PDB file of the backbone (N, CA, C, O) and the ligand in Angstrom, with CONECT records:
HET     ZN  A 101       1
ATOM      1  N   UNK A   1      97.432  47.737 101.510  1.00  0.00           N
ATOM      2  CA  UNK A   1      97.048  47.765 100.093  1.00  0.00           C
ATOM      3  C   UNK A   1      95.717  47.158  99.829  1.00  0.00           C
ATOM      4  O   UNK A   1      95.563  45.974 100.130  1.00  0.00           O
ATOM      5  N   UNK A   2      94.690  47.862  99.277  1.00  0.00           N
ATOM      6  CA  UNK A   2      93.488  47.184  99.025  1.00  0.00           C
ATOM      7  C   UNK A   2      93.528  46.459  97.684  1.00  0.00           C
ATOM      8  O   UNK A   2      94.246  46.854  96.766  1.00  0.00           O
ATOM      9  N   UNK A   3      92.792  45.462  97.600  1.00  0.00           N
ATOM     10  CA  UNK A   3      92.864  44.653  96.382  1.00  0.00           C
ATOM     11  C   UNK A   3      91.592  44.776  95.548  1.00  0.00           C
ATOM     12  O   UNK A   3      91.508  44.237  94.445  1.00  0.00           O
ATOM     13  N   UNK A   4      90.534  45.545  96.126  1.00  0.00           N
ATOM     14  CA  UNK A   4      89.399  45.715  95.172  1.00  0.00           C
ATOM     15  C   UNK A   4      89.180  47.137  94.925  1.00  0.00           C
ATOM     16  O   UNK A   4      89.262  47.939  95.855  1.00  0.00           O
ATOM     17  N   UNK A   5      88.903  47.509  93.714  1.00  0.00           N
ATOM     18  CA  UNK A   5      88.716  48.846  93.298  1.00  0.00           C
ATOM     19  C   UNK A   5      87.499  49.585  94.038  1.00  0.00           C
ATOM     20  O   UNK A   5      87.488  50.785  94.312  1.00  0.00           O
ATOM     21  N   UNK A   6      86.474  48.668  94.314  1.00  0.00           N
ATOM     22  CA  UNK A   6      85.272  49.270  94.896  1.00  0.00           C
ATOM     23  C   UNK A   6      85.375  49.682  96.357  1.00  0.00           C
ATOM     24  O   UNK A   6      84.573  50.484  96.834  1.00  0.00           O
ATOM     25  N   UNK A   7      86.335  49.151  97.054  1.00  0.00           N
ATOM     26  CA  UNK A   7      86.438  49.580  98.407  1.00  0.00           C
ATOM     27  C   UNK A   7      87.653  50.472  98.546  1.00  0.00           C
ATOM     28  O   UNK A   7      88.248  50.479  99.623  1.00  0.00           O
ATOM     29  N   UNK A   8      88.055  51.200  97.573  1.00  0.00           N
ATOM     30  CA  UNK A   8      89.251  52.059  97.608  1.00  0.00           C
ATOM     31  C   UNK A   8      88.888  53.323  98.336  1.00  0.00           C
ATOM     32  O   UNK A   8      87.867  53.965  98.093  1.00  0.00           O
ATOM     33  N   UNK A   9      89.800  53.649  99.259  1.00  0.00           N
ATOM     34  CA  UNK A   9      89.795  54.854  99.917  1.00  0.00           C
ATOM     35  C   UNK A   9      91.219  55.406  99.834  1.00  0.00           C
ATOM     36  O   UNK A   9      92.152  54.626 100.026  1.00  0.00           O
ATOM     37  N   UNK A  10      91.458  56.715  99.559  1.00  0.00           N
ATOM     38  CA  UNK A  10      92.901  57.145  99.430  1.00  0.00           C
ATOM     39  C   UNK A  10      93.455  56.925 100.780  1.00  0.00           C
ATOM     40  O   UNK A  10      92.856  57.255 101.804  1.00  0.00           O
ATOM     41  N   UNK A  11      94.697  56.320 100.757  1.00  0.00           N
ATOM     42  CA  UNK A  11      95.453  56.190 102.028  1.00  0.00           C
ATOM     43  C   UNK A  11      96.001  57.467 102.455  1.00  0.00           C
ATOM     44  O   UNK A  11      96.335  58.355 101.670  1.00  0.00           O
ATOM     45  N   UNK A  12      96.088  57.540 103.805  1.00  0.00           N
ATOM     46  CA  UNK A  12      96.688  58.759 104.298  1.00  0.00           C
ATOM     47  C   UNK A  12      98.158  58.960 104.217  1.00  0.00           C
ATOM     48  O   UNK A  12      98.659  60.071 104.390  1.00  0.00           O
ATOM     49  N   UNK A  13      98.874  57.862 103.948  1.00  0.00           N
ATOM     50  CA  UNK A  13     100.245  57.864 103.629  1.00  0.00           C
ATOM     51  C   UNK A  13     100.473  57.254 102.340  1.00  0.00           C
ATOM     52  O   UNK A  13      99.650  56.462 101.882  1.00  0.00           O
ATOM     53  N   UNK A  14     101.591  57.581 101.683  1.00  0.00           N
ATOM     54  CA  UNK A  14     101.998  56.954 100.393  1.00  0.00           C
ATOM     55  C   UNK A  14     102.293  55.433 100.707  1.00  0.00           C
ATOM     56  O   UNK A  14     102.974  55.113 101.681  1.00  0.00           O
ATOM     57  N   UNK A  15     101.771  54.553  99.871  1.00  0.00           N
ATOM     58  CA  UNK A  15     101.921  53.180 100.174  1.00  0.00           C
ATOM     59  C   UNK A  15     103.214  52.536  99.672  1.00  0.00           C
ATOM     60  O   UNK A  15     103.415  51.324  99.744  1.00  0.00           O
ATOM     61  N   UNK A  16     104.131  53.473  99.126  1.00  0.00           N
ATOM     62  CA  UNK A  16     105.423  52.951  98.755  1.00  0.00           C
ATOM     63  C   UNK A  16     106.460  53.634  99.794  1.00  0.00           C
ATOM     64  O   UNK A  16     107.216  52.907 100.439  1.00  0.00           O
ATOM     65  N   UNK A  17     106.483  54.884  99.930  1.00  0.00           N
ATOM     66  CA  UNK A  17     107.449  55.418 100.763  1.00  0.00           C
ATOM     67  C   UNK A  17     106.980  55.838 102.167  1.00  0.00           C
ATOM     68  O   UNK A  17     107.801  56.211 103.005  1.00  0.00           O
ATOM     69  N   UNK A  18     105.628  55.776 102.432  1.00  0.00           N
ATOM     70  CA  UNK A  18     105.216  56.046 103.736  1.00  0.00           C
ATOM     71  C   UNK A  18     104.887  57.540 104.095  1.00  0.00           C
ATOM     72  O   UNK A  18     104.382  57.866 105.169  1.00  0.00           O
ATOM     73  N   UNK A  19     105.224  58.423 103.085  1.00  0.00           N
ATOM     74  CA  UNK A  19     105.096  59.751 103.333  1.00  0.00           C
ATOM     75  C   UNK A  19     103.670  60.183 103.687  1.00  0.00           C
ATOM     76  O   UNK A  19     102.711  59.696 103.088  1.00  0.00           O
ATOM     77  N   UNK A  20     103.530  61.055 104.615  1.00  0.00           N
ATOM     78  CA  UNK A  20     102.119  61.544 104.927  1.00  0.00           C
ATOM     79  C   UNK A  20     101.627  62.407 103.800  1.00  0.00           C
ATOM     80  O   UNK A  20     102.282  63.319 103.297  1.00  0.00           O
ATOM     81  N   UNK A  21     100.396  62.033 103.441  1.00  0.00           N
ATOM     82  CA  UNK A  21      99.674  62.634 102.415  1.00  0.00           C
ATOM     83  C   UNK A  21      98.660  63.736 102.942  1.00  0.00           C
ATOM     84  O   UNK A  21      97.653  63.369 103.548  1.00  0.00           O
ATOM     85  N   UNK A  22      98.889  64.962 102.739  1.00  0.00           N
ATOM     86  CA  UNK A  22      97.781  65.893 103.308  1.00  0.00           C
ATOM     87  C   UNK A  22      96.421  65.635 102.689  1.00  0.00           C
ATOM     88  O   UNK A  22      96.314  65.328 101.502  1.00  0.00           O
ATOM     89  N   UNK A  23      95.410  65.758 103.483  1.00  0.00           N
ATOM     90  CA  UNK A  23      94.028  65.533 103.031  1.00  0.00           C
ATOM     91  C   UNK A  23      93.766  66.256 101.697  1.00  0.00           C
ATOM     92  O   UNK A  23      93.173  65.680 100.785  1.00  0.00           O
ATOM     93  N   UNK A  24      94.218  67.545 101.585  1.00  0.00           N
ATOM     94  CA  UNK A  24      93.749  68.238 100.411  1.00  0.00           C
ATOM     95  C   UNK A  24      94.892  68.241  99.293  1.00  0.00           C
ATOM     96  O   UNK A  24      94.768  68.851  98.231  1.00  0.00           O
ATOM     97  N   UNK A  25      95.984  67.518  99.634  1.00  0.00           N
ATOM     98  CA  UNK A  25      97.134  67.579  98.825  1.00  0.00           C
ATOM     99  C   UNK A  25      97.187  66.666  97.647  1.00  0.00           C
ATOM    100  O   UNK A  25      96.210  65.987  97.331  1.00  0.00           O
ATOM    101  N   UNK A  26      98.324  66.640  96.987  1.00  0.00           N
ATOM    102  CA  UNK A  26      98.482  65.790  95.780  1.00  0.00           C
ATOM    103  C   UNK A  26      98.683  64.457  96.239  1.00  0.00           C
ATOM    104  O   UNK A  26      99.513  64.201  97.111  1.00  0.00           O
ATOM    105  N   UNK A  27      97.901  63.518  95.646  1.00  0.00           N
ATOM    106  CA  UNK A  27      98.075  62.057  95.908  1.00  0.00           C
ATOM    107  C   UNK A  27      97.497  61.403  94.645  1.00  0.00           C
ATOM    108  O   UNK A  27      96.678  62.016  93.961  1.00  0.00           O
ATOM    109  N   UNK A  28      97.878  60.265  94.350  1.00  0.00           N
ATOM    110  CA  UNK A  28      97.572  59.546  93.134  1.00  0.00           C
ATOM    111  C   UNK A  28      97.038  58.179  93.484  1.00  0.00           C
ATOM    112  O   UNK A  28      97.550  57.465  94.347  1.00  0.00           O
ATOM    113  N   UNK A  29      95.989  57.857  92.773  1.00  0.00           N
ATOM    114  CA  UNK A  29      95.449  56.454  92.908  1.00  0.00           C
ATOM    115  C   UNK A  29      96.005  55.675  91.660  1.00  0.00           C
ATOM    116  O   UNK A  29      95.945  56.151  90.526  1.00  0.00           O
ATOM    117  N   UNK A  30      96.523  54.504  91.931  1.00  0.00           N
ATOM    118  CA  UNK A  30      97.149  53.763  90.805  1.00  0.00           C
ATOM    119  C   UNK A  30      96.303  52.391  90.794  1.00  0.00           C
ATOM    120  O   UNK A  30      96.307  51.622  91.755  1.00  0.00           O
ATOM    121  N   UNK A  31      95.619  52.175  89.674  1.00  0.00           N
ATOM    122  CA  UNK A  31      94.914  50.862  89.441  1.00  0.00           C
ATOM    123  C   UNK A  31      95.776  50.050  88.612  1.00  0.00           C
ATOM    124  O   UNK A  31      96.216  50.578  87.591  1.00  0.00           O
ATOM    125  N   UNK A  32      96.082  48.895  88.868  1.00  0.00           N
ATOM    126  CA  UNK A  32      96.866  47.919  88.184  1.00  0.00           C
ATOM    127  C   UNK A  32      96.002  46.607  88.029  1.00  0.00           C
ATOM    128  O   UNK A  32      95.524  45.999  88.987  1.00  0.00           O
ATOM    129  N   UNK A  33      95.871  46.273  86.809  1.00  0.00           N
ATOM    130  CA  UNK A  33      95.169  45.006  86.510  1.00  0.00           C
ATOM    131  C   UNK A  33      96.133  44.241  85.770  1.00  0.00           C
ATOM    132  O   UNK A  33      96.625  44.728  84.752  1.00  0.00           O
ATOM    133  N   UNK A  34      96.496  42.958  86.217  1.00  0.00           N
ATOM    134  CA  UNK A  34      97.414  42.043  85.505  1.00  0.00           C
ATOM    135  C   UNK A  34      96.636  40.847  85.081  1.00  0.00           C
ATOM    136  O   UNK A  34      96.081  40.200  85.969  1.00  0.00           O
ATOM    137  N   UNK A  35      96.533  40.499  83.950  1.00  0.00           N
ATOM    138  CA  UNK A  35      95.903  39.326  83.431  1.00  0.00           C
ATOM    139  C   UNK A  35      96.809  38.412  82.732  1.00  0.00           C
ATOM    140  O   UNK A  35      97.654  38.872  81.964  1.00  0.00           O
ATOM    141  N   UNK A  36      96.701  37.156  82.938  1.00  0.00           N
ATOM    142  CA  UNK A  36      97.488  36.239  82.086  1.00  0.00           C
ATOM    143  C   UNK A  36      97.129  36.303  80.730  1.00  0.00           C
ATOM    144  O   UNK A  36      95.956  36.194  80.372  1.00  0.00           O
ATOM    145  N   UNK A  37      98.193  36.496  79.848  1.00  0.00           N
ATOM    146  CA  UNK A  37      97.913  36.706  78.375  1.00  0.00           C
ATOM    147  C   UNK A  37      97.986  35.273  77.748  1.00  0.00           C
ATOM    148  O   UNK A  37      98.801  35.069  76.848  1.00  0.00           O
ATOM    149  N   UNK A  38      97.179  34.292  78.182  1.00  0.00           N
ATOM    150  CA  UNK A  38      97.221  32.995  77.504  1.00  0.00           C
ATOM    151  C   UNK A  38      96.722  33.117  76.108  1.00  0.00           C
ATOM    152  O   UNK A  38      95.638  33.632  75.835  1.00  0.00           O
ATOM    153  N   UNK A  39      97.548  32.628  75.236  1.00  0.00           N
ATOM    154  CA  UNK A  39      97.185  32.737  73.734  1.00  0.00           C
ATOM    155  C   UNK A  39      96.474  31.468  73.133  1.00  0.00           C
ATOM    156  O   UNK A  39      96.182  31.425  71.937  1.00  0.00           O
ATOM    157  N   UNK A  40      96.204  30.429  74.008  1.00  0.00           N
ATOM    158  CA  UNK A  40      95.552  29.298  73.555  1.00  0.00           C
ATOM    159  C   UNK A  40      96.420  28.256  73.038  1.00  0.00           C
ATOM    160  O   UNK A  40      95.946  27.266  72.480  1.00  0.00           O
ATOM    161  N   UNK A  41      97.800  28.446  73.212  1.00  0.00           N
ATOM    162  CA  UNK A  41      98.755  27.624  72.793  1.00  0.00           C
ATOM    163  C   UNK A  41      99.342  26.926  73.920  1.00  0.00           C
ATOM    164  O   UNK A  41      99.831  27.530  74.874  1.00  0.00           O
ATOM    165  N   UNK A  42      99.298  25.533  73.815  1.00  0.00           N
ATOM    166  CA  UNK A  42      99.941  24.873  75.032  1.00  0.00           C
ATOM    167  C   UNK A  42     101.254  24.414  74.448  1.00  0.00           C
ATOM    168  O   UNK A  42     101.331  23.902  73.331  1.00  0.00           O
ATOM    169  N   UNK A  43     102.331  24.626  75.280  1.00  0.00           N
ATOM    170  CA  UNK A  43     103.677  24.135  74.845  1.00  0.00           C
ATOM    171  C   UNK A  43     103.721  22.661  74.584  1.00  0.00           C
ATOM    172  O   UNK A  43     103.460  21.868  75.490  1.00  0.00           O
ATOM    173  N   UNK A  44     104.018  22.295  73.471  1.00  0.00           N
ATOM    174  CA  UNK A  44     103.993  20.826  73.074  1.00  0.00           C
ATOM    175  C   UNK A  44     105.375  20.141  73.480  1.00  0.00           C
ATOM    176  O   UNK A  44     105.576  18.933  73.357  1.00  0.00           O
ATOM    177  N   UNK A  45     106.248  21.001  73.948  1.00  0.00           N
ATOM    178  CA  UNK A  45     107.588  20.363  74.351  1.00  0.00           C
ATOM    179  C   UNK A  45     107.714  19.775  75.727  1.00  0.00           C
ATOM    180  O   UNK A  45     108.813  19.487  76.201  1.00  0.00           O
ATOM    181  N   UNK A  46     106.535  19.593  76.386  1.00  0.00           N
ATOM    182  CA  UNK A  46     106.537  18.983  77.625  1.00  0.00           C
ATOM    183  C   UNK A  46     106.966  17.555  77.492  1.00  0.00           C
ATOM    184  O   UNK A  46     106.528  16.825  76.602  1.00  0.00           O
ATOM    185  N   UNK A  47     107.868  17.155  78.433  1.00  0.00           N
ATOM    186  CA  UNK A  47     108.348  15.778  78.447  1.00  0.00           C
ATOM    187  C   UNK A  47     107.272  14.865  78.864  1.00  0.00           C
ATOM    188  O   UNK A  47     106.303  15.358  79.441  1.00  0.00           O
ATOM    189  N   UNK A  48     107.315  13.649  78.656  1.00  0.00           N
ATOM    190  CA  UNK A  48     106.302  12.700  79.194  1.00  0.00           C
ATOM    191  C   UNK A  48     106.125  12.835  80.705  1.00  0.00           C
ATOM    192  O   UNK A  48     107.058  12.847  81.508  1.00  0.00           O
ATOM    193  N   UNK A  49     104.846  12.934  81.001  1.00  0.00           N
ATOM    194  CA  UNK A  49     104.619  13.030  82.452  1.00  0.00           C
ATOM    195  C   UNK A  49     104.643  14.427  83.172  1.00  0.00           C
ATOM    196  O   UNK A  49     104.267  14.634  84.326  1.00  0.00           O
ATOM    197  N   UNK A  50     105.168  15.379  82.261  1.00  0.00           N
ATOM    198  CA  UNK A  50     105.339  16.697  82.823  1.00  0.00           C
ATOM    199  C   UNK A  50     104.017  17.434  82.982  1.00  0.00           C
ATOM    200  O   UNK A  50     103.804  18.186  83.933  1.00  0.00           O
ATOM    201  N   UNK A  51     103.135  17.189  82.014  1.00  0.00           N
ATOM    202  CA  UNK A  51     101.855  17.742  82.150  1.00  0.00           C
ATOM    203  C   UNK A  51     101.024  17.272  83.403  1.00  0.00           C
ATOM    204  O   UNK A  51     100.217  17.981  84.002  1.00  0.00           O
ATOM    205  N   UNK A  52     101.335  16.004  83.698  1.00  0.00           N
ATOM    206  CA  UNK A  52     100.624  15.443  84.876  1.00  0.00           C
ATOM    207  C   UNK A  52     101.269  16.068  86.133  1.00  0.00           C
ATOM    208  O   UNK A  52     100.573  16.315  87.118  1.00  0.00           O
ATOM    209  N   UNK A  53     102.569  16.322  86.107  1.00  0.00           N
ATOM    210  CA  UNK A  53     103.220  16.911  87.273  1.00  0.00           C
ATOM    211  C   UNK A  53     102.694  18.277  87.417  1.00  0.00           C
ATOM    212  O   UNK A  53     102.426  18.710  88.538  1.00  0.00           O
ATOM    213  N   UNK A  54     102.519  19.035  86.283  1.00  0.00           N
ATOM    214  CA  UNK A  54     101.941  20.407  86.316  1.00  0.00           C
ATOM    215  C   UNK A  54     100.492  20.484  86.821  1.00  0.00           C
ATOM    216  O   UNK A  54     100.077  21.437  87.480  1.00  0.00           O
ATOM    217  N   UNK A  55      99.771  19.453  86.480  1.00  0.00           N
ATOM    218  CA  UNK A  55      98.402  19.381  86.918  1.00  0.00           C
ATOM    219  C   UNK A  55      98.314  19.131  88.427  1.00  0.00           C
ATOM    220  O   UNK A  55      97.440  19.639  89.129  1.00  0.00           O
ATOM    221  N   UNK A  56      99.301  18.295  88.892  1.00  0.00           N
ATOM    222  CA  UNK A  56      99.265  17.998  90.283  1.00  0.00           C
ATOM    223  C   UNK A  56      99.693  19.264  90.993  1.00  0.00           C
ATOM    224  O   UNK A  56      99.153  19.542  92.063  1.00  0.00           O
ATOM    225  N   UNK A  57     100.544  19.987  90.522  1.00  0.00           N
ATOM    226  CA  UNK A  57     101.118  21.234  91.221  1.00  0.00           C
ATOM    227  C   UNK A  57      99.841  22.229  91.340  1.00  0.00           C
ATOM    228  O   UNK A  57      99.565  22.870  92.354  1.00  0.00           O
ATOM    229  N   UNK A  58      99.148  22.241  90.179  1.00  0.00           N
ATOM    230  CA  UNK A  58      98.083  23.241  90.246  1.00  0.00           C
ATOM    231  C   UNK A  58      96.932  22.743  91.277  1.00  0.00           C
ATOM    232  O   UNK A  58      96.273  23.544  91.941  1.00  0.00           O
ATOM    233  N   UNK A  59      96.785  21.537  91.332  1.00  0.00           N
ATOM    234  CA  UNK A  59      95.859  20.994  92.394  1.00  0.00           C
ATOM    235  C   UNK A  59      96.274  21.371  93.795  1.00  0.00           C
ATOM    236  O   UNK A  59      95.455  21.618  94.680  1.00  0.00           O
ATOM    237  N   UNK A  60      97.578  21.402  93.957  1.00  0.00           N
ATOM    238  CA  UNK A  60      98.081  21.568  95.335  1.00  0.00           C
ATOM    239  C   UNK A  60      98.086  23.087  95.704  1.00  0.00           C
ATOM    240  O   UNK A  60      98.079  23.457  96.878  1.00  0.00           O
ATOM    241  N   UNK A  61      98.099  23.963  94.626  1.00  0.00           N
ATOM    242  CA  UNK A  61      98.121  25.366  94.979  1.00  0.00           C
ATOM    243  C   UNK A  61      96.821  25.895  95.588  1.00  0.00           C
ATOM    244  O   UNK A  61      95.707  25.420  95.369  1.00  0.00           O
ATOM    245  N   UNK A  62      97.115  27.000  96.428  1.00  0.00           N
ATOM    246  CA  UNK A  62      95.904  27.612  97.113  1.00  0.00           C
ATOM    247  C   UNK A  62      95.157  28.256  95.929  1.00  0.00           C
ATOM    248  O   UNK A  62      95.746  28.847  95.024  1.00  0.00           O
ATOM    249  N   UNK A  63      93.829  28.102  95.994  1.00  0.00           N
ATOM    250  CA  UNK A  63      92.924  28.673  94.923  1.00  0.00           C
ATOM    251  C   UNK A  63      93.179  30.198  94.834  1.00  0.00           C
ATOM    252  O   UNK A  63      93.172  30.789  93.754  1.00  0.00           O
ATOM    253  N   UNK A  64      93.405  30.808  96.025  1.00  0.00           N
ATOM    254  CA  UNK A  64      93.610  32.295  95.916  1.00  0.00           C
ATOM    255  C   UNK A  64      94.879  32.622  95.210  1.00  0.00           C
ATOM    256  O   UNK A  64      94.903  33.593  94.453  1.00  0.00           O
ATOM    257  N   UNK A  65      95.975  31.857  95.407  1.00  0.00           N
ATOM    258  CA  UNK A  65      97.259  32.007  94.811  1.00  0.00           C
ATOM    259  C   UNK A  65      97.181  31.790  93.329  1.00  0.00           C
ATOM    260  O   UNK A  65      97.743  32.509  92.502  1.00  0.00           O
ATOM    261  N   UNK A  66      96.437  30.736  93.054  1.00  0.00           N
ATOM    262  CA  UNK A  66      96.225  30.348  91.655  1.00  0.00           C
ATOM    263  C   UNK A  66      95.491  31.465  90.973  1.00  0.00           C
ATOM    264  O   UNK A  66      95.877  31.786  89.849  1.00  0.00           O
ATOM    265  N   UNK A  67      94.484  32.092  91.515  1.00  0.00           N
ATOM    266  CA  UNK A  67      93.724  33.163  90.897  1.00  0.00           C
ATOM    267  C   UNK A  67      94.663  34.321  90.584  1.00  0.00           C
ATOM    268  O   UNK A  67      94.562  34.958  89.536  1.00  0.00           O
ATOM    269  N   UNK A  68      95.637  34.596  91.575  1.00  0.00           N
ATOM    270  CA  UNK A  68      96.522  35.661  91.271  1.00  0.00           C
ATOM    271  C   UNK A  68      97.431  35.442  90.172  1.00  0.00           C
ATOM    272  O   UNK A  68      97.969  36.376  89.579  1.00  0.00           O
ATOM    273  N   UNK A  69      97.621  34.166  89.874  1.00  0.00           N
ATOM    274  CA  UNK A  69      98.551  33.887  88.677  1.00  0.00           C
ATOM    275  C   UNK A  69      97.871  34.330  87.353  1.00  0.00           C
ATOM    276  O   UNK A  69      98.482  34.718  86.357  1.00  0.00           O
ATOM    277  N   UNK A  70      96.554  34.222  87.472  1.00  0.00           N
ATOM    278  CA  UNK A  70      95.693  34.506  86.271  1.00  0.00           C
ATOM    279  C   UNK A  70      95.259  35.943  86.141  1.00  0.00           C
ATOM    280  O   UNK A  70      95.317  36.568  85.083  1.00  0.00           O
ATOM    281  N   UNK A  71      94.821  36.424  87.281  1.00  0.00           N
ATOM    282  CA  UNK A  71      94.197  37.756  87.301  1.00  0.00           C
ATOM    283  C   UNK A  71      94.532  38.414  88.661  1.00  0.00           C
ATOM    284  O   UNK A  71      94.376  37.798  89.715  1.00  0.00           O
ATOM    285  N   UNK A  72      94.965  39.596  88.612  1.00  0.00           N
ATOM    286  CA  UNK A  72      95.316  40.408  89.860  1.00  0.00           C
ATOM    287  C   UNK A  72      94.962  41.772  89.717  1.00  0.00           C
ATOM    288  O   UNK A  72      95.290  42.390  88.704  1.00  0.00           O
ATOM    289  N   UNK A  73      94.290  42.324  90.685  1.00  0.00           N
ATOM    290  CA  UNK A  73      93.933  43.763  90.557  1.00  0.00           C
ATOM    291  C   UNK A  73      94.547  44.427  91.789  1.00  0.00           C
ATOM    292  O   UNK A  73      94.455  43.906  92.900  1.00  0.00           O
ATOM    293  N   UNK A  74      95.154  45.548  91.580  1.00  0.00           N
ATOM    294  CA  UNK A  74      95.704  46.240  92.811  1.00  0.00           C
ATOM    295  C   UNK A  74      95.351  47.733  92.736  1.00  0.00           C
ATOM    296  O   UNK A  74      95.374  48.333  91.661  1.00  0.00           O
ATOM    297  N   UNK A  75      95.053  48.268  93.794  1.00  0.00           N
ATOM    298  CA  UNK A  75      94.829  49.673  93.932  1.00  0.00           C
ATOM    299  C   UNK A  75      95.650  50.295  94.986  1.00  0.00           C
ATOM    300  O   UNK A  75      95.473  49.979  96.163  1.00  0.00           O
ATOM    301  N   UNK A  76      96.617  51.238  94.603  1.00  0.00           N
ATOM    302  CA  UNK A  76      97.374  51.791  95.641  1.00  0.00           C
ATOM    303  C   UNK A  76      97.425  53.243  95.655  1.00  0.00           C
ATOM    304  O   UNK A  76      97.140  53.814  94.602  1.00  0.00           O
ATOM    305  N   UNK A  77      97.745  53.947  96.690  1.00  0.00           N
ATOM    306  CA  UNK A  77      97.860  55.362  96.695  1.00  0.00           C
ATOM    307  C   UNK A  77      99.211  55.782  96.786  1.00  0.00           C
ATOM    308  O   UNK A  77      99.904  55.317  97.690  1.00  0.00           O
ATOM    309  N   UNK A  78      99.735  56.684  95.892  1.00  0.00           N
ATOM    310  CA  UNK A  78     100.980  57.099  95.909  1.00  0.00           C
ATOM    311  C   UNK A  78     101.275  58.628  96.051  1.00  0.00           C
ATOM    312  O   UNK A  78     100.392  59.397  95.672  1.00  0.00           O
ATOM    313  N   UNK A  79     102.343  59.098  96.521  1.00  0.00           N
ATOM    314  CA  UNK A  79     102.702  60.437  96.503  1.00  0.00           C
ATOM    315  C   UNK A  79     103.161  60.802  95.156  1.00  0.00           C
ATOM    316  O   UNK A  79     103.393  59.914  94.337  1.00  0.00           O
ATOM    317  N   UNK A  80     103.323  62.183  94.834  1.00  0.00           N
ATOM    318  CA  UNK A  80     103.763  62.481  93.509  1.00  0.00           C
ATOM    319  C   UNK A  80     105.146  62.006  93.126  1.00  0.00           C
ATOM    320  O   UNK A  80     105.420  61.688  91.969  1.00  0.00           O
ATOM    321  N   UNK A  81     106.031  61.965  94.149  1.00  0.00           N
ATOM    322  CA  UNK A  81     107.454  61.479  93.951  1.00  0.00           C
ATOM    323  C   UNK A  81     107.409  60.020  93.481  1.00  0.00           C
ATOM    324  O   UNK A  81     108.054  59.641  92.504  1.00  0.00           O
ATOM    325  N   UNK A  82     106.606  59.197  94.230  1.00  0.00           N
ATOM    326  CA  UNK A  82     106.541  57.782  93.845  1.00  0.00           C
ATOM    327  C   UNK A  82     105.852  57.557  92.534  1.00  0.00           C
ATOM    328  O   UNK A  82     106.185  56.638  91.787  1.00  0.00           O
ATOM    329  N   UNK A  83     104.921  58.376  92.268  1.00  0.00           N
ATOM    330  CA  UNK A  83     104.234  58.237  90.937  1.00  0.00           C
ATOM    331  C   UNK A  83     105.137  58.384  89.871  1.00  0.00           C
ATOM    332  O   UNK A  83     105.116  57.595  88.926  1.00  0.00           O
ATOM    333  N   UNK A  84     105.994  59.399  89.940  1.00  0.00           N
ATOM    334  CA  UNK A  84     106.939  59.701  88.896  1.00  0.00           C
ATOM    335  C   UNK A  84     107.996  58.468  88.707  1.00  0.00           C
ATOM    336  O   UNK A  84     108.338  58.032  87.608  1.00  0.00           O
ATOM    337  N   UNK A  85     108.429  58.010  89.903  1.00  0.00           N
ATOM    338  CA  UNK A  85     109.322  56.852  89.990  1.00  0.00           C
ATOM    339  C   UNK A  85     108.672  55.564  89.337  1.00  0.00           C
ATOM    340  O   UNK A  85     109.357  54.804  88.653  1.00  0.00           O
ATOM    341  N   UNK A  86     107.401  55.356  89.559  1.00  0.00           N
ATOM    342  CA  UNK A  86     106.629  54.229  89.037  1.00  0.00           C
ATOM    343  C   UNK A  86     106.661  54.353  87.488  1.00  0.00           C
ATOM    344  O   UNK A  86     106.978  53.414  86.757  1.00  0.00           O
ATOM    345  N   UNK A  87     106.312  55.562  87.057  1.00  0.00           N
ATOM    346  CA  UNK A  87     106.223  55.763  85.589  1.00  0.00           C
ATOM    347  C   UNK A  87     107.581  55.606  84.875  1.00  0.00           C
ATOM    348  O   UNK A  87     107.678  55.048  83.782  1.00  0.00           O
ATOM    349  N   UNK A  88     108.546  56.090  85.501  1.00  0.00           N
ATOM    350  CA  UNK A  88     109.961  55.856  84.926  1.00  0.00           C
ATOM    351  C   UNK A  88     110.327  54.415  84.835  1.00  0.00           C
ATOM    352  O   UNK A  88     110.908  53.902  83.879  1.00  0.00           O
ATOM    353  N   UNK A  89     109.901  53.762  86.006  1.00  0.00           N
ATOM    354  CA  UNK A  89     110.213  52.293  86.066  1.00  0.00           C
ATOM    355  C   UNK A  89     109.512  51.571  84.918  1.00  0.00           C
ATOM    356  O   UNK A  89     110.111  50.798  84.171  1.00  0.00           O
ATOM    357  N   UNK A  90     108.236  51.855  84.814  1.00  0.00           N
ATOM    358  CA  UNK A  90     107.455  51.082  83.850  1.00  0.00           C
ATOM    359  C   UNK A  90     107.741  51.509  82.349  1.00  0.00           C
ATOM    360  O   UNK A  90     107.630  50.706  81.423  1.00  0.00           O
ATOM    361  N   UNK A  91     108.106  52.798  82.180  1.00  0.00           N
ATOM    362  CA  UNK A  91     108.301  53.108  80.715  1.00  0.00           C
ATOM    363  C   UNK A  91     109.850  52.980  80.324  1.00  0.00           C
ATOM    364  O   UNK A  91     110.190  52.779  79.158  1.00  0.00           O
ATOM    365  N   UNK A  92     110.709  53.101  81.308  1.00  0.00           N
ATOM    366  CA  UNK A  92     112.132  53.050  80.969  1.00  0.00           C
ATOM    367  C   UNK A  92     112.956  51.962  81.657  1.00  0.00           C
ATOM    368  O   UNK A  92     114.175  51.898  81.501  1.00  0.00           O
ATOM    369  N   UNK A  93     112.251  51.085  82.440  1.00  0.00           N
ATOM    370  CA  UNK A  93     112.816  50.027  83.155  1.00  0.00           C
ATOM    371  C   UNK A  93     113.921  50.466  84.161  1.00  0.00           C
ATOM    372  O   UNK A  93     114.827  49.728  84.549  1.00  0.00           O
ATOM    373  N   UNK A  94     113.732  51.751  84.531  1.00  0.00           N
ATOM    374  CA  UNK A  94     114.601  52.335  85.534  1.00  0.00           C
ATOM    375  C   UNK A  94     114.440  51.616  86.978  1.00  0.00           C
ATOM    376  O   UNK A  94     113.313  51.310  87.368  1.00  0.00           O
ATOM    377  N   UNK A  95     115.448  51.386  87.668  1.00  0.00           N
ATOM    378  CA  UNK A  95     115.415  50.805  88.933  1.00  0.00           C
ATOM    379  C   UNK A  95     114.567  51.716  89.908  1.00  0.00           C
ATOM    380  O   UNK A  95     114.649  52.944  89.881  1.00  0.00           O
ATOM    381  N   UNK A  96     113.804  51.064  90.711  1.00  0.00           N
ATOM    382  CA  UNK A  96     113.079  51.804  91.752  1.00  0.00           C
ATOM    383  C   UNK A  96     113.882  51.909  92.997  1.00  0.00           C
ATOM    384  O   UNK A  96     114.298  50.901  93.567  1.00  0.00           O
ATOM    385  N   UNK A  97     114.096  53.055  93.407  1.00  0.00           N
ATOM    386  CA  UNK A  97     114.919  53.182  94.612  1.00  0.00           C
ATOM    387  C   UNK A  97     114.147  53.703  95.853  1.00  0.00           C
ATOM    388  O   UNK A  97     114.732  53.852  96.926  1.00  0.00           O
TER     389      UNK A  97
HETATM  390 ZN    ZN A 101     105.858  58.077  98.088  1.00  0.00          ZN2+
END
């Protein structure tokens, strides 16, 4: 799975089911960008010391991991079948099998 849009090349197999994708055949590029939807509100219901604990946890986290919590970009190649499954999953909450 490549993580940057710029170095995307269609995979030769579906990245979900592993099906071989013919060079001239149907394949789909899926770009996913997930960003933290922080609304500027900090929960005021933190118990005393909890904010400090949270700050400590953040300090201990891997910067790369931390970045993923806020912003994540994925590009994957899917076959037609998996594309349909993904759409159903996203729009109807259907289980992915
Ligand atoms: Zn597939």
